[in-house]
C-alpha positions as CSV (number, residue, x, y, z in Angstrom):
1,M,-187.1,-117.0,98.3
2,S,-188.4,-116.1,94.9
3,L,-189.4,-119.0,92.7
4,G,-188.2,-116.9,89.7
5,V,-184.6,-116.8,91.1
6,V,-184.8,-120.6,91.8
7,G,-186.0,-121.2,88.2
8,Q,-183.3,-118.9,86.9
9,A,-180.6,-120.8,89.0
10,I,-181.9,-124.2,87.8
11,G,-181.8,-123.1,84.2
12,M,-178.4,-121.5,84.5
13,F,-176.9,-124.5,86.2
14,A,-178.3,-126.8,83.5
15,V,-177.1,-124.8,80.5
16,T,-173.7,-123.9,81.8
17,N,-172.9,-127.5,82.8
18,V,-174.0,-129.4,79.7
19,D,-170.4,-130.1,78.9
20,D,-169.7,-131.2,82.4
21,L,-172.5,-133.8,82.2
22,V,-170.6,-135.5,79.3
23,V,-167.4,-135.4,81.3
24,L,-169.1,-136.9,84.3
25,A,-170.6,-139.7,82.2
26,L,-167.1,-140.4,80.9
27,F,-165.6,-140.4,84.5
28,F,-168.4,-142.8,85.7
29,G,-167.7,-145.0,82.7
30,Q,-164.0,-145.1,83.6
31,A,-164.9,-145.9,87.3
32,R,-167.1,-148.9,86.5
33,G,-164.3,-151.3,87.4
34,G,-163.9,-149.6,90.8
35,G,-167.4,-150.3,91.9
36,R,-169.0,-148.1,94.6
37,A,-165.7,-146.7,95.7
38,G,-164.9,-145.5,92.2
39,A,-168.3,-143.9,91.8
40,L,-167.9,-142.1,95.2
41,R,-164.5,-140.8,94.1
42,V,-166.1,-139.2,91.1
43,V,-168.9,-137.6,93.2
44,A,-166.4,-136.3,95.7
45,G,-164.2,-134.9,93.0
46,Q,-167.1,-133.3,91.3
47,Y,-168.1,-131.5,94.5
48,L,-164.6,-130.4,95.3
49,G,-164.1,-129.0,91.8
50,F,-167.5,-127.3,91.7
51,V,-167.1,-125.8,95.2
52,A,-163.8,-124.3,94.0
53,I,-165.7,-122.8,90.9
54,L,-168.3,-121.3,93.3
55,A,-165.7,-119.9,95.6
56,A,-163.9,-118.2,92.7
57,S,-167.2,-116.9,91.3
58,I,-168.3,-115.4,94.7
59,I,-164.9,-113.8,95.2
60,G,-165.1,-112.3,91.7
61,A,-168.7,-111.1,92.3
62,L,-167.7,-109.5,95.6
63,G,-164.9,-107.8,93.8
64,A,-167.3,-106.6,91.1
65,G,-169.2,-105.0,93.9
66,L,-166.4,-102.5,94.2
67,L,-167.1,-101.3,90.6
68,P,-169.5,-98.5,89.9
69,E,-173.1,-99.7,89.4
70,A,-173.1,-98.5,85.8
71,V,-170.2,-100.8,84.9
72,I,-171.8,-104.1,86.1
73,P,-174.1,-104.7,83.1
74,Y,-170.9,-104.6,80.9
75,L,-169.7,-107.7,82.7
76,G,-172.1,-109.5,80.3
77,L,-169.4,-109.0,77.7
78,L,-167.4,-111.8,79.4
79,P,-169.8,-114.7,78.9
80,L,-170.6,-113.2,75.4
81,A,-166.9,-113.3,74.5
82,L,-166.5,-116.8,76.0
83,G,-169.4,-118.1,74.0
84,L,-168.1,-116.5,70.8
85,R,-164.7,-118.0,71.5
86,A,-166.1,-121.4,72.1
87,A,-168.2,-121.2,68.9
88,W,-165.1,-120.2,66.9
89,S,-163.2,-123.0,68.4
90,I,-165.9,-125.5,67.5
91,W,-166.1,-124.2,64.0
92,R,-162.3,-124.5,63.5
93,Q,-161.8,-127.9,65.2
94,R,-164.9,-130.0,64.6
95,A,-163.2,-132.8,66.6
96,D,-165.0,-136.0,67.6
97,H,-164.3,-137.5,71.0
98,D,-164.2,-141.3,71.3
99,L,-165.9,-142.9,74.3
100,T,-164.0,-145.8,75.9
101,D,-166.0,-148.8,77.1
102,E,-163.2,-150.5,79.0
103,P,-164.0,-150.5,82.8
104,T,-161.1,-149.4,85.1
105,A,-160.8,-148.5,88.7
106,G,-161.4,-144.9,87.6
107,P,-159.9,-141.5,88.4
108,S,-159.1,-140.2,91.8
109,A,-161.3,-137.5,93.5
110,W,-158.5,-135.0,92.9
111,Q,-158.3,-135.8,89.2
112,V,-162.0,-135.3,88.9
113,A,-161.8,-132.1,90.9
114,A,-159.0,-130.7,88.7
115,V,-160.8,-131.5,85.5
116,T,-164.1,-130.0,86.9
117,F,-162.4,-126.8,87.9
118,A,-160.4,-126.5,84.7
119,N,-163.6,-127.2,82.7
120,G,-165.4,-124.5,84.8
121,G,-163.5,-121.5,83.5
122,D,-166.5,-120.6,81.4
123,N,-168.8,-121.1,84.4
124,I,-166.9,-118.6,86.4
125,G,-167.1,-116.1,83.6
126,V,-170.9,-116.5,83.6
127,Y,-171.4,-116.7,87.3
128,V,-169.4,-113.7,88.4
129,P,-171.6,-111.1,86.6
130,V,-174.8,-112.9,87.5
131,F,-173.8,-113.2,91.2
132,A,-172.8,-109.5,91.2
133,V,-176.2,-108.5,90.0
134,A,-178.1,-111.0,92.2
135,G,-177.1,-109.5,95.6
136,L,-176.3,-111.6,98.7
137,G,-179.7,-113.2,99.0
138,G,-179.9,-114.2,95.4
139,M,-176.3,-115.5,95.5
140,V,-177.2,-117.8,98.4
141,V,-180.1,-119.2,96.3
142,F,-177.9,-119.7,93.3
143,V,-175.3,-121.5,95.4
144,V,-177.8,-123.8,97.1
145,V,-179.5,-124.7,93.8
146,F,-176.1,-125.3,92.2
147,L,-175.0,-127.7,94.9
148,V,-178.3,-129.6,94.6
149,G,-177.7,-129.5,90.8
150,V,-174.3,-131.2,91.2
151,A,-176.0,-134.1,92.9
152,V,-178.5,-134.4,90.1
153,W,-175.7,-134.2,87.5
154,C,-173.8,-136.9,89.3
155,L,-176.9,-139.2,89.2
156,A,-177.5,-138.3,85.5
157,G,-173.8,-138.9,84.7
158,R,-173.9,-142.3,86.3
159,Y,-177.1,-143.1,84.4
160,F,-175.6,-142.0,81.1
161,A,-172.4,-143.9,81.7
162,T,-174.4,-147.1,81.5
163,R,-176.1,-146.0,78.2
164,P,-173.4,-145.4,75.6
165,V,-175.8,-144.2,72.9
166,I,-177.0,-141.3,75.1
167,A,-173.4,-140.5,76.2
168,R,-172.3,-140.4,72.5
169,A,-175.2,-138.0,71.6
170,L,-174.3,-135.7,74.5
171,S,-170.7,-135.8,73.5
172,R,-171.6,-134.9,69.9
173,W,-174.1,-132.0,70.7
174,G,-173.2,-130.7,74.2
175,H,-170.3,-128.6,72.9
176,V,-172.6,-126.9,70.4
177,V,-175.2,-126.0,73.0
178,L,-172.8,-124.4,75.4
179,P,-171.6,-121.5,73.1
180,L,-175.2,-120.6,72.3
181,V,-176.1,-120.5,75.9
182,L,-173.1,-118.4,76.9
183,I,-173.8,-115.9,74.1
184,G,-177.5,-115.8,75.3
185,I,-176.5,-115.2,78.9
186,G,-174.1,-112.4,77.9
187,L,-176.8,-110.7,75.8
188,V,-179.4,-111.0,78.6
189,I,-177.0,-109.4,81.1
190,L,-176.2,-106.6,78.6
191,V,-179.9,-106.0,77.7
192,D,-181.2,-106.2,81.3
193,G,-178.5,-103.8,82.5
194,H,-179.2,-101.4,79.6
195,A,-175.6,-101.6,78.5
196,F,-174.8,-99.6,75.3
197,G,-178.3,-98.0,75.6
198,L,-180.1,-101.3,74.9
């Protein structure tokens, strides 16, 4: 296993899930009144949703394997377009999200999974071309690192849920970082694949 691939997987997980960290912190904040059971529901839901994202990404990457090799670098246009769309949306909306401090029993695992999957549309758009280029061995490394990353994100989300100042900062800037990262990933895929003669 190449340490370079592991490092790339860690970096990709972190930057494509910045927004999810905010959502997790909010879910854990809602689940405070549910104690340990509420926290476990959030973790279970996060894993269910993220496994669904990975399954969709792997299926998409295997389908991409049916494409001619010269076409694969152009899949970088997808995260590039998603990043540009997200940046445009931020520029137009500039909406603030309020954090609630009131403890409740929290969401069900299925609610967390549904939100995680719905929030992961951009992730799928990024992961498909990367998985398609990585090959089977690289894809396994990415999946293992991502699943470990979900555990780290759950721990971090629980931590942030108890520190409202940090959670508000993530809520304020996480949505700005994501489009930049998506645009960067798209450009890297295009340049590394020599798309458009780059």
